[in-house]
C-alpha positions in Angstrom: 2.3 -7.0 -33.7 0.2 -4.0 -32.9 -2.9 -6.2 -32.6 -1.0 -8.5 -30.1 0.0 -5.5 -28.0 -3.6 -4.2 -28.0 -4.8 -7.6 -26.8 -2.2 -7.7 -24.0 -3.2 -4.3 -22.8 -6.9 -5.3 -22.8 -6.0 -8.5 -21.0 -4.2 -6.4 -18.3 -7.2 -4.1 -17.9 -9.5 -7.1 -17.5 -7.2 -8.7 -15.0 -7.1 -5.5 -12.9 -10.8 -5.2 -13.0 -11.4 -8.8 -11.9 -9.1 -8.3 -8.9 -11.1 -5.2 -7.8 -8.2 -2.8 -8.5 -8.7 0.4 -10.4 -7.7 -0.1 -14.0 -4.3 1.6 -14.6 -4.9 4.4 -12.1 -1.4 6.0 -11.8 -0.6 6.9 -8.2 3.1 7.9 -8.5 5.9 8.7 -10.9 9.5 7.2 -11.0 11.7 10.3 -11.0 15.0 8.5 -10.6 15.7 4.9 -11.8 18.9 2.9 -11.8 19.1 -0.2 -14.1 17.7 -3.5 -12.9 14.3 -2.1 -11.8 10.9 -3.3 -13.0 7.2 -3.3 -12.0 4.8 -6.2 -12.3 1.1 -5.8 -12.5 -1.2 -8.8 -12.6 1.6 -10.9 -14.1 2.6 -8.3 -16.7 6.2 -7.0 -16.2 7.7 -3.8 -17.5 11.1 -2.3 -17.1 11.0 1.0 -15.2 12.5 4.2 -16.7 12.6 7.8 -15.6 9.1 9.2 -15.9 7.3 5.9 -15.7 4.0 5.8 -13.9 3.5 3.6 -10.8 0.1 2.0 -10.4 -2.0 0.5 -7.6 -1.2 -3.2 -7.7 2.4 -2.8 -9.0 5.1 -4.9 -7.4 8.3 -2.9 -7.8 11.5 -4.9 -7.7 15.2 -4.1 -8.1 18.3 -6.0 -8.7 21.8 -5.7 -7.1 22.4 -2.3 -8.9 18.8 -1.2 -9.1 17.0 1.7 -7.4 13.7 3.5 -7.9 12.8 7.0 -6.5 9.0 7.5 -6.6 7.1 10.7 -6.0 3.4 10.3 -5.3 0.7 12.8 -6.2 0.4 14.0 -2.6 4.2 14.6 -2.5 5.0 11.4 -0.6 8.5 10.2 -1.4 9.6 6.6 -1.5 13.0 5.1 -2.4 13.3 1.4 -3.3 16.9 0.5 -2.8 19.0 -2.3 -4.4 17.8 -5.9 -4.1 14.4 -4.7 -2.8 10.8 -5.5 -3.5 7.4 -3.9 -2.5 3.8 -4.0 -3.5 1.7 -0.8 -3.9 -1.6 -2.1 -2.4 -3.7 1.1 -2.4 -3.5 4.8 -3.0 -5.1 7.9 -1.4 -7.4 8.7 -4.3 -8.5 5.9 -6.6 -9.6 6.2 -10.2 -13.3 6.2 -9.2 -12.5 9.1 -6.8 -13.1 7.0 -3.7 -10.8 7.6 -0.7 -8.1 5.0 0.0 -4.8 4.9 1.8 -1.2 5.0 0.7 -0.7 1.3 1.6 2.5 -0.5 0.7 3.7 -3.9 1.5 7.5 -3.8 1.9 8.5 -7.4 1.1 12.3 -7.2 1.5 15.2 -4.8 1.1 16.1 -1.2 1.9 13.8 1.8 1.7 13.4 5.5 2.4 9.9 7.0 3.1 8.8 10.6 3.7 5.2 11.5 4.0 3.4 14.1 1.9 0.3 16.2 2.5 -2.2 13.5 3.4 -3.6 13.0 7.0 -1.3 10.8 9.1 -3.8 7.9 9.4 -3.8 7.5 5.6 -0.4 5.9 5.5 0.0 2.1 6.0 3.3 0.2 5.7 3.3 -3.6 6.1 6.3 -5.9 6.4 6.5 -9.7 6.8 6.7 -9.4 10.6 4.4 -6.4 11.4 3.6 -2.8 10.5 5.0 0.7 10.6 2.5 3.2 11.8 3.4 6.6 10.2 2.7 9.9 11.9 4.0 12.4 9.5 7.7 11.8 9.2 10.8 10.7 7.3 12.7 7.5 8.0 14.8 4.7 6.4 13.9 1.1 7.0 15.3 -2.3 6.2 13.2 -5.4 5.8 13.9 -9.1 5.7 12.0 -12.3 6.6 13.4 -12.2 10.2 12.5 -8.6 11.1 12.4 -4.9 10.3 14.8 -2.1 11.4 13.8 1.6 11.3 16.0 4.7 11.5 13.9 7.8 12.3 15.0 11.2 11.0 12.0 13.3 12.1 8.4 12.9 13.2 7.3 9.7 14.9 6.6 6.1 13.9 4.9 3.2 15.8 6.4 -0.2 15.3 4.1 -3.2 15.9 4.9 -6.8 15.3 2.3 -9.4 14.3 1.8 -10.3 18.0 0.7 -6.8 18.7 3.8 -5.7 20.7 4.5 -2.1 19.9 7.0 0.7 20.5 7.1 4.3 19.4 10.1 6.1 17.9 9.9 9.9 18.4 13.5 11.1 18.7 15.7 12.2 15.8 18.0 9.4 14.8 16.4 6.9 17.1 16.5 3.3 15.9 13.9 0.6 16.5 13.4 -3.0 15.4 10.7 -5.6 15.5 10.3 -9.3 14.6 7.8 -12.0 15.4 8.8 -12.2 19.1 9.3 -8.5 20.1 9.5 -4.8 19.3 12.5 -2.9 20.7 13.9 0.6 20.8 17.7 0.3 20.2 18.1 4.1 21.0 21.3 6.0 20.5 23.7 4.6 17.9 26.6 6.0 20.0 25.7 3.4 22.7 25.9 0.4 20.4 28.9 -1.8 20.0 31.2 -1.3 17.0 29.9 -4.4 15.3 26.3 -3.3 15.9 27.0 0.1 14.4 28.7 -1.5 11.4 25.8 -3.8 10.7 23.3 -0.9 11.0 25.3 1.3 8.7 25.2 -1.5 6.1 21.4 -1.7 6.4 20.9 2.1 6.4 23.1 3.0 3.4 21.3 6.2 2.6 21.9 7.6 6.1 25.6 7.3 5.4 25.7 8.5 1.8 22.8 10.3 0.1 24.6 11.0 -3.2 22.9 8.1 -5.0 19.6 10.0 -4.6 18.1 13.0 -6.3 18.3 16.1 -4.0 14.6 16.2 -3.3 14.9 12.7 -1.8 17.6 13.8 0.7 16.9 14.3 4.4 18.7 17.2 6.0 21.4 16.1 8.5 20.8 12.4 7.9 24.5 11.7 8.4 24.5 13.0 11.9 22.7 9.8 13.0 25.8 7.7 12.9 28.3 10.5 13.3 26.9 12.2 16.4 24.2 9.9 17.8 20.6 10.9 18.1 19.0 14.2 19.3 16.3 14.2 21.9 13.0 16.1 21.8 12.0 16.2 18.1 10.4 19.7 17.4 6.6 19.6 17.7 6.3 21.1 14.1 8.0 17.9 12.8 5.9 15.7 15.0 2.9 17.3 13.4 4.1 16.4 9.9 6.3 19.2 8.6 7.3 17.4 5.5 8.7 20.3 3.5 11.9 20.8 5.6 14.2 22.6 3.2 17.4 20.7 2.2 20.5 22.8 3.0 22.6 22.9 -0.1 26.2 22.0 0.4 29.1 24.0 -1.1 29.2 22.0 -4.3 28.4 22.9 -7.9 25.1 22.1 -9.6 26.7 18.9 -11.0 27.5 17.7 -7.5 31.3 18.3 -7.8 33.6 20.7 -6.0 35.7 21.7 -8.9 37.4 20.1 -11.9 39.2 17.4 -10.0 37.1 17.0 -6.8 33.8 15.3 -6.7 31.7 15.0 -3.6 28.5 13.5 -2.3 26.8 15.4 0.4 29.5 17.8 1.6 33.2 18.6 1.2 34.2 15.8 3.6 33.3 13.3 0.9 35.3 15.0 -1.8 38.2 13.1 -3.2 41.3 14.6 -4.9 
């Protein structure tokens, strides 16, 4: 059995080498994992667990109850939500010490992304219908074959479809979308219809409830986006990539609960008797 495992590992190394990818160069770590999450590299699948390394070339996929929270070595944070899939195409520093980009191909599903300490032009996010140009920021996005929706928390992103039509989001809680025909800024959630708001809430589940995430993957005041609408004029410090905004701790205990019988998510308004 040990001989077979050794041959499989050697085969994976050869496969990565032949495809031009650095052999088993870890680029990130899974800090939080829910069941039904796995990574596939060159046809070799493995179940992800807390502490698992994430490599260039990994296709990370989750099931209906799956979720993966990844921290990269430059402090970039990426959440892969339920029923989601993405490919890690490149990373900032390859095993041979050559410079790359943090390039991911978000195939489908729900995600959260917050940049780390690398220059803004080193982040690349592709989707089936276009690209998200990152400018030092934090945002949630939802991807399917028809298009991509983005909810910006701070900083700025440029959304471009495959036809080259682009729009820029630079206001807190601003929402944009693109598909094969157009790129559009939807703007203030408060101006949307009830049905539109309900659909967006379903797609941006982490903006409504952050409790499924580790605290370091929370975004301060994310819930204000659907509760109060968006806020104009993002501070210049955030536009320039202030990625270490402190999370304001809520009045709950270390275990996330507000006492023996009350348990909460982000604040006391979510506590239940």
